[in-house]
C-alpha positions in Angstrom: 97.2 157.8 112.6 93.8 156.3 112.2 92.6 152.9 113.3 92.7 151.7 109.6 96.5 152.2 109.5 97.1 149.6 112.2 98.5 146.4 110.6 97.7 142.9 111.7 100.0 141.0 114.1 102.1 138.1 112.6 100.4 134.7 112.8 102.0 131.2 112.9 101.0 127.8 111.7 101.2 124.5 113.6 104.6 123.6 112.2 106.2 126.8 113.4 104.7 126.4 116.9 106.0 122.8 117.0 109.5 123.7 116.2 109.3 126.7 118.5 108.6 124.3 121.4 111.3 121.8 120.6 114.0 123.9 122.3 112.0 124.0 125.5 112.0 120.2 125.6 115.8 120.3 125.4 116.3 123.1 128.0 113.7 121.8 130.4 115.0 118.2 130.3 118.3 119.5 131.5 116.9 122.0 134.0 114.4 119.5 135.4 117.1 117.0 136.3 119.3 119.8 137.6 116.6 121.3 139.8 115.2 118.0 141.1 118.4 116.1 141.7 121.1 118.6 142.6 120.4 119.0 146.3 119.6 115.4 147.1 122.6 114.2 145.0 125.1 116.4 146.8 123.6 116.2 150.3 121.9 112.9 150.6 124.1 110.7 148.3 127.5 112.4 148.5 127.1 113.7 152.1 128.0 117.4 151.4 126.9 119.5 154.4 124.1 122.1 154.3 126.6 124.8 155.2 128.8 124.1 152.2 125.7 123.8 149.9 124.5 127.2 151.3 127.8 128.9 150.5 127.7 127.5 147.0 124.1 128.7 146.6 125.1 132.2 147.7 128.0 132.5 145.3 125.8 131.0 142.6 123.3 133.8 143.3 125.9 136.5 143.1 127.2 135.2 139.8 123.7 135.2 138.4 123.3 138.8 139.6 126.1 139.7 137.1 125.7 137.4 134.1 122.0 137.7 133.3 121.7 141.4 132.8 125.2 141.4 131.1 124.1 138.9 128.5 120.7 140.6 128.1 122.4 143.9 127.3 124.9 142.3 124.9 122.3 140.4 122.9 120.0 143.5 122.7 122.9 145.5 121.2 124.4 142.8 118.9 124.3 143.9 115.3 125.3 140.7 113.4 124.3 139.6 109.9 123.3 136.3 111.4 121.0 138.0 113.9 121.3 139.1 117.5 119.6 136.1 119.3 119.9 132.9 117.3 123.7 132.7 117.0 124.2 132.9 120.8 121.6 130.1 121.3 123.2 127.9 118.6 126.8 128.1 119.5 126.3 127.8 123.3 124.3 124.6 123.1 127.3 122.2 123.0 128.9 123.9 126.0 125.6 123.6 127.9 125.7 119.8 127.3 129.3 119.6 128.5 128.9 121.6 131.7 125.7 119.8 132.6 127.6 116.4 132.4 130.4 117.7 134.6 127.9 118.6 137.4 127.3 114.9 138.1 130.9 113.6 137.9 131.9 114.8 141.3 134.3 112.3 143.0 132.0 110.3 145.4 134.7 109.7 148.0 136.1 113.2 148.0 136.1 115.4 151.2 133.8 118.2 151.9 136.0 121.0 150.4 136.6 119.0 147.2 132.9 118.3 146.8 132.1 122.0 147.5 134.5 123.2 144.8 133.3 120.7 142.3 129.7 121.6 142.9 130.4 125.4 142.8 132.5 125.5 139.7 130.3 123.2 137.6 127.2 125.0 138.8 128.6 128.4 137.6 129.7 127.0 134.3 126.4 125.2 133.7 124.4 128.2 134.7 126.3 130.6 132.4 125.5 128.5 129.4 121.9 127.9 130.5 121.5 131.6 131.1 122.6 132.5 127.5 120.3 130.0 125.9 117.3 130.6 128.2 117.5 134.3 128.0 117.8 134.4 124.2 114.9 131.9 123.8 112.7 134.0 126.1 113.6 137.2 124.3 112.6 135.8 120.9 109.0 135.5 121.9 108.1 139.2 122.2 109.9 139.9 119.0 108.2 137.5 116.6 104.6 138.7 117.0 102.7 141.6 118.7 99.6 139.6 119.5 98.9 138.3 123.1 96.9 135.4 121.5 99.8 134.4 119.2 102.3 134.8 122.0 100.1 132.7 124.2 99.9 130.0 121.5 103.7 129.9 121.1 104.1 129.8 124.8 101.6 127.0 125.1 103.7 124.9 122.7 106.8 125.8 124.6 105.3 125.0 128.0 103.9 121.7 126.8 107.3 120.6 125.5 108.8 122.0 128.7 106.5 120.0 130.9 107.4 116.8 129.0 111.1 117.7 129.5 110.6 118.5 133.2 108.7 115.3 133.7 111.4 113.3 132.0 113.8 115.2 134.1 112.2 113.7 137.2 111.6 110.2 135.8 115.1 109.6 134.3 117.0 110.3 137.6 114.5 108.1 139.5 115.3 105.2 137.2 119.1 105.7 137.4 119.9 107.1 140.8 121.2 104.5 143.3 118.5 102.6 145.2 118.7 100.9 148.6 121.8 98.7 148.7 123.3 100.1 145.5 126.4 102.2 145.4 127.4 102.5 141.7 126.8 105.9 140.0 127.6 104.5 136.5 124.0 104.3 135.3 123.5 107.9 136.4 126.6 109.0 134.6 125.6 107.3 131.3 122.1 108.7 131.6 123.4 112.3 132.1 125.6 112.0 129.0 122.7 110.8 126.9 120.4 113.6 128.2 123.0 116.2 127.5 123.5 115.2 123.8 119.7 114.8 123.2 119.0 118.2 124.7 121.7 119.9 122.7 120.3 118.5 119.5 116.8 119.7 120.3 118.0 123.2 120.9 119.9 123.2 117.7 116.8 122.1 115.7 114.9 125.2 116.9 117.7 127.5 115.9 117.6 126.3 112.3 113.8 126.5 112.1 113.0 129.8 113.8 113.9 133.1 112.2 114.5 136.5 113.8 112.9 139.7 112.5 116.0 141.4 111.2 114.5 144.9 111.2 115.0 145.1 115.0 118.7 144.3 114.6 119.2 146.7 111.7 116.9 149.6 112.2 116.9 149.9 116.1 119.8 151.9 117.5 121.7 150.4 120.4 120.6 152.0 123.7 123.5 153.3 125.9 124.0 151.4 129.2 122.9 154.2 131.5 119.8 154.9 129.4 119.0 151.1 129.4 119.2 151.0 133.2 117.0 154.1 133.5 114.3 152.7 131.1 114.3 149.3 132.9 114.0 150.5 136.5 111.5 153.3 135.8 109.0 150.8 134.3 106.2 150.3 136.8 104.9 147.4 134.8 108.3 145.6 134.9 108.9 146.2 138.6 105.6 144.7 139.7 105.8 141.9 137.2 109.4 140.9 138.3 108.3 141.0 142.0 105.5 138.6 141.2 107.9 136.4 139.1 110.3 136.2 142.0 107.5 134.6 144.1 106.5 132.3 141.3 110.1 131.1 140.7 110.6 130.6 144.5 107.5 128.5 144.5 108.3 126.3 141.5 112.0 125.8 142.6 110.9 124.6 146.0 108.3 122.2 144.6 110.8 120.8 142.1 113.5 120.4 144.7 111.2 118.8 147.3 109.3 116.2 145.2 111.7 113.3 146.0 111.6 114.2 149.8 107.8 114.4 149.8 107.5 111.1 147.9 110.3 109.2 149.7 109.7 110.3 153.3 106.2 111.7 153.8 104.0 109.6 151.5 106.5 106.8 151.0 105.3 106.4 147.5 107.3 105.9 144.3 108.2 109.3 143.0 106.5 108.7 139.7 103.1 108.4 141.3 103.4 111.8 143.0 104.8 113.3 139.8 101.6 112.2 138.0 99.5 114.2 140.5 101.7 117.3 139.8 102.2 117.0 136.0 98.8 115.7 134.7 96.9 118.8 136.0 99.7 121.0 134.9 99.7 119.6 131.4 95.9 120.0 131.3 96.1 123.5 132.6 98.6 124.8 130.1 96.2 124.9 127.1 93.4 126.1 129.4 95.4 129.3 130.0 94.1 130.4 126.6 90.5 130.1 128.0 91.5 131.9 131.2 93.2 134.6 129.2 90.1 135.3 127.1 88.0 135.3 130.3 90.2 137.3 132.7 92.9 138.9 130.5 96.5 137.8 130.8 97.2 139.3 134.2 93.9 138.3 135.7 94.4 134.7 134.5 97.9 134.7 136.2 96.4 135.9 139.5 93.6 133.3 139.4 96.0 130.4 138.8 98.5 131.6 141.4 95.8 131.7 144.1 94.7 128.1 143.2 98.3 126.9 143.5 98.9 128.8 146.7 95.9 127.4 148.5 96.7 123.9 147.4 100.3 124.1 148.6 99.5 125.6 152.0 97.0 122.8 152.6 99.8 120.2 152.3 100.9 120.9 155.9 97.5 120.6 157.4 95.5 117.9 155.6 95.7 114.1 156.2 98.4 112.3 154.3 95.9 110.8 152.0 94.8 114.2 150.7 98.3 115.5 150.0 98.3 114.2 146.4 95.0 116.2 145.8 96.8 119.3 147.1 99.7 118.7 144.8 97.2 118.3 141.9 95.8 121.8 142.7 99.3 123.2 142.7 100.0 121.6 139.3 96.9 123.2 137.8 97.9 126.6 139.2 101.5 126.2 138.0 100.2 126.5 134.4 100.0 130.2 134.9 103.6 131.0 135.6 104.7 128.3 133.1 102.7 129.8 130.2 101.6 133.4 131.0 104.7 135.0 132.5 106.5 135.4 129.2 103.4 136.9 127.6 103.3 139.5 130.4 107.0 140.3 129.8 106.2 140.7 126.2 103.7 143.4 127.1 106.3 145.1 129.2 108.8 145.0 126.2 106.1 146.5 123.9 105.5 149.4 126.3 109.2 150.0 126.7 109.7 150.1 122.9 107.4 153.1 122.7 109.6 154.8 125.3 113.1 153.8 124.2 112.5 153.3 120.5 114.2 149.8 120.5 113.3 146.3 121.3 115.0 145.4 124.6 113.6 142.0 125.6 117.1 140.9 126.6 117.5 143.6 129.1 114.2 142.9 130.8 114.7 139.1 130.9 118.3 139.7 132.1 117.3 142.0 134.9 114.4 139.7 135.7 116.9 137.0 136.3 119.1 139.3 138.3 116.2 139.8 140.7 114.5 136.3 140.5 117.4 133.8 140.2 118.3 134.4 143.8 114.9 132.7 144.4 116.4 129.5 143.0 119.4 129.9 145.3 117.1 130.5 148.3 115.3 127.3 147.4 118.5 125.3 147.2 119.5 126.7 150.6 116.1 126.5 152.4 115.7 122.7 151.9 118.9 121.5 153.5 118.7 124.2 156.2 115.2 123.1 157.3 116.2 119.4 157.1 119.2 120.0 159.4 117.2 122.0 161.9 114.5 119.3 162.1 117.1 116.5 162.6 116.5 114.8 159.3 118.5 111.6 158.9 120.2 111.4 155.5 121.2 108.3 153.6 124.9 109.3 153.8 124.7 109.2 157.6 122.8 105.9 157.6 125.4 103.9 155.7 123.8 104.7 152.4 120.4 103.3 153.3 117.2 105.4 153.2 115.9 106.1 156.7 112.1 106.0 156.6 111.4 106.3 160.3 111.9 110.1 160.3 110.7 112.2 163.3 107.5 114.1 163.2 109.6 117.2 163.3 111.5 116.2 160.2 108.2 115.3 158.4 106.8 118.7 159.2 109.9 120.3 158.0 109.5 118.6 154.6 105.8 119.8 154.5 106.9 123.4 155.2 109.5 123.7 152.4 107.4 121.7 149.9 104.0 123.3 150.8 103.7 126.2 153.1 106.6 128.4 151.9 105.9 128.0 148.2 102.1 128.4 148.9 102.6 131.7 150.6 104.9 132.9 147.8 102.1 132.2 145.3 99.5 134.3 147.2 102.0 137.1 147.5 102.7 137.0 143.8 98.9 137.2 143.0 98.7 140.2 145.3 101.6 142.1 143.7 99.9 141.9 140.3 97.1 144.0 141.6 99.3 147.0 140.8 100.4 145.8 137.3 99.1 148.6 135.0 99.0 147.0 131.6 95.4 145.9 131.3 92.2 147.1 129.7 92.4 150.3 127.6 96.0 151.0 128.5 97.1 147.6 127.1 95.0 148.0 123.9 96.6 151.5 123.3 100.1 150.1 123.7 99.4 147.2 121.4 98.0 149.5 118.7 101.0 151.9 118.8 103.5 149.1 118.7 101.9 147.6 115.6 102.2 151.0 113.8 105.8 151.4 115.0 106.8 148.0 113.7 105.2 148.7 110.3 107.4 151.8 110.1 110.5 149.9 111.1 109.8 147.2 108.5 109.5 149.9 105.8 112.9 151.4 106.8 114.5 148.0 106.7 113.0 147.2 103.2 114.4 150.5 102.0 117.9 149.6 103.1 117.8 146.0 101.6 
């Protein structure tokens, strides 16, 4: 086919981008609270030991190894008149709200085993619901348009809303978690119920405003399981991207899970002040990814921002305390890359795969990505209490419910290691891995041209049937 036969990618107006991002506000509000509060709630407030938390995190990782690729494969091969993505997102939202609420209703005076089982069961239920919604939402992006610029625009909207949700996810617990001298969890319980209902509503709004491209559900033929596995694990582009994404998720999970420790014990600042140093550069950086993409390409922009974040985080352990907020600000700017560009890169991988398999298989790629990268979240959950115990950190639970600010130098350095050095090294390794990512330059342009032509053919076949 000649160059003139190549159609234009689908474009979107502001309204579409706005409603696209609303779901990210709902999911990130829930996940921000979950990621930032879970460990400190169960270890510092309820007194659950690091060993029990580590066991729960390990089982949690094993469950994720099963459910993400399973749901990815199911959604890819769903052939419903209502669509193959939106129905899962819409009907799972109420269960996400319910299971999120249950996470925080652990009996405060229960023993270690009872707390462990409550944490484990509610984590697994919550994550199953979050997996379905998050996977479907991510898989929609590569389907709706073939343009990196349009995908970047939608992802900027999603990421800005996600940052607002994540920021609120830190601020809300800081207002309602028990302070020094307080023992009641009632304000926390009420806040978690309100958050769950609001988040569910936001997710539902997106499902009624965003439409799927039905030609992929009708014209594409389901890919047999063994073939799907073969196509996924023989994609060089996917393998190097998912390795980089593992490092990025480890980095972000450690940062989110350590902010309260860094603020409470190292800087002895209100958490909101430190959050401002993280989130203001991040919010500024998200729309700037469009500039970096035009300048360096998608993969080059991702590498550049990962290096910035990595250098800033590693410096946390070595600079004077007064400069730590500046290091966190650099990390915030660098975080804009993983927040905004990762899904654009996965969209490129799905385009390349469609030319090989003949079908859109975003669900499989995002599912296997979670199989490989969600253990990074479990590692982050485990690393924090492990380092704290090894450095003789004094918890509130062991100090009659009072915060212990006179921590040893060893404990302070432990906090700097899991909040700075480890995530910083992960960023630099991620940037290095992308050196071998092949979808750039002429190879990327060729894939994008061929995909546009293929989609035109599929649309014609769909129109002939309906």
